[in-house]
N, C-alpha and C positions, 0 to 999 in steps of 0.2 A: 706416772713417774716411770723413770728409766733407770736401769742399772748400768752404769760405764765404770770398767776396771773394778767392781765390786762396791762403788759408791753409788747412793743413791741422788739423784738429781729431780727437782720437779720440773715439770714440762708446762711452759707457759700455754696457754689455751690460745688459739688463733683468735685475732681481733681485739685482745687484751693490749693495752699499752703500760707503761711504768705510772702515768700519771692517775691519781685517786680522784674520786669524785668530789664536787663541791664549786664554792665561789673563790675566785681571787680576792684579796683586799680593794684592788681596784674596780672589780666589777661591785663589790658591796657599795664602795663610796658613790659610784655613778647611779646605782639604783637608788640609794638614799637621796642623792640630788634631785635626781627625776621626782621621788615622792614628795620632797618638801616643795618642790616648784607646784606640782598638783594640788597638795593639800592648801599652799598660800592662796592660789587661784579660787579654790573652793570657799576658803575663808573669805577672801573679798565678795565673792558673790553672795555668800552667806550674810555678811554685813550690810552689804547694800539693800538687799531684800528686807533684811530685818527693820533698817530705818526707814525704808519706804512704807512697811506695813505700820511702824509707830506713828510717823507723820499722817498717814491715812486714817489712823484710828482716832488721831488727835482732832483731825478735820470733821470726822463724823461726829465725835463728842460735842463740837462746838456748835455744828448744825442742829443737832437734837435740842441742844440745851436754849439756843436760841428760839427754835421753832415753838418749843414747850412754853418758855416764857411769853412769845408773841401772842400764842392762842389763848393764855389766860387772861393777858392783857386786853385782848380784843373783846373777849366774852365778857368782860367785867365792864370796860368802857361802853360797850353796847348797851348796857342798862342805864347809863347816864341819862339823868333826867326823868327817870321812872317817878311818875306823879299821878298817881291813881284816884286822889282825892280832888286834882286839879286846883291845888294851892296858888299855883304860878298864875291862875286867871281868874281869881275870884277877887273881891272886892277889897280884902286885906292884903295889902303889899308887904306886911311886916314880915309874912312866912313865907315868900316866895325865896327860892334858890336857884342857881344856875347847876344844870347839870355837870357842865365843865367849866372849870374855872381857868381863865386864860393866865400862864404863868409859864416864863421860859426856863425855870430851873426844876419844875415838876409837875407832872400829869395828875391833878384831883380831879376825882369824879364824885358825883352825889347823887343818891337816890333814894326815894323814900320807899324802901322794901317792905315794909311792916303795914303802910298804908295809914298811918296816923296823922299824916299832914306835917310831921316835924321830922328833919333830919338830925339823926342820932350821929353825933361826931365820936362816940365810941366804941361804934361796931362798924360792919362792913356798909352801912348806908354812906360813908365817907370813907375814901382810899386814895392814898397818895402814893405816886410811884415817882422815883428820883434816880438820879444817876451818881453813885458814889465815885468821884474819880480818883480818889486815895487809894481805895481797895479794889478799883476796876469791876464794879458789879452794880446792879438795879437793886433798889431797897424798895419794901412794900410797907406803908405805914397805916395801920388802923389805930386811931386814938393816938395814945402816947406809946404805942408798940410798933418800933421799927425792926424788921426782920430782913436779911438777904434775901431777894428774890432769884436772880439770875447772876451767877459768877462769871468771872472772866469774860467782861465787857469793855471793849474800846470806846464805845460811844453810845449814848442814848438820847435821841432827838425826837421832837414833836412839833408839828405845825398846826395852829387851828385855823379851819377854813370856814367862811360863812356860805351861804345858800348860794352864792352867786360864784363859787369856786375861788374867792380872795383870800388870802390870807388876811386876818382879823385880829384886833386886840382887844374886843370887845367879847366878855363872856357869853352876854346874851345873844350875841349873834352867831355863836359857834354852831355848825352843822355838820362839820366834818373833822376828824382828827387824823392826820397823817403821821405815822408812827414808824421810827427809824430804829432799829438795832444792829449793831456790828459787835458781834463777838471775836474773840482772838483765844487761839492755842492755850492751855494752860503753861506751857514751856516753850522757850522759843528754840527754832531750829536752826543749829550753828551753820547748816549749808545753804540756809536761805537769806538773803542778803537785803532784802527790804523790810521796813517797819520792824528794825531790831531783832528779825529773827521770828516774829510772830506772824502765824498765819491768821487771816481774818475771814468771816462769813457775814454778810451784810442780808437784813431781811426788812423789807419795808411794808406796812400793810395801811390801808385808809379805812378807818371806821366811820361808819354812819349810823349813830344811835338813833333807832327810829323814835324814840321820845322827845328827841330835840326838835324834830320837826313840827311838833304840835305846841311848842313853847309860844305863849300869844295867841295861840289859834283858841 
């Protein structure tokens, strides 16, 4: 502080100017614009990654559902024709049964699981798999009880093959069954143009029930 003519005056320190610290309005607007651009880019990346994750999760769900369903069908079809007391080769033809019944609309299997020589149609000695096109699922029927078996199914087909590898329409000649399940995602993907947005997964298995090889022998 200096005294000039009896008056006191503050002395400005070297290096200081008259401008106070802070940002101008233009600087703040530029900073906000840049922040919005960065946030927009980050949001786009997040949305893209989240969509990819959801799609992959849906596909995995379909694969697991189809594989689990196919595994159980294959195991049960593998028991078709089980005939421990050999009723199919005795002199009484009235008690004969076909392990697999040829039918284009359903897959029916029979097995004498309790070995009493009689096929019980009210329990698991008779099982029917069919495709419910309306509800897009495979059903499993035992007796009069029909239950959903595999959900979100695009198609369920099967072919009956004889011992020479040819498709047959005769139940007694069936030795192999070719089963194909095509599952689909539970919801359509708006970014997937094919199949109305539904992604699909197809699995095929050829089952050779060992008991059918002994029919007639």
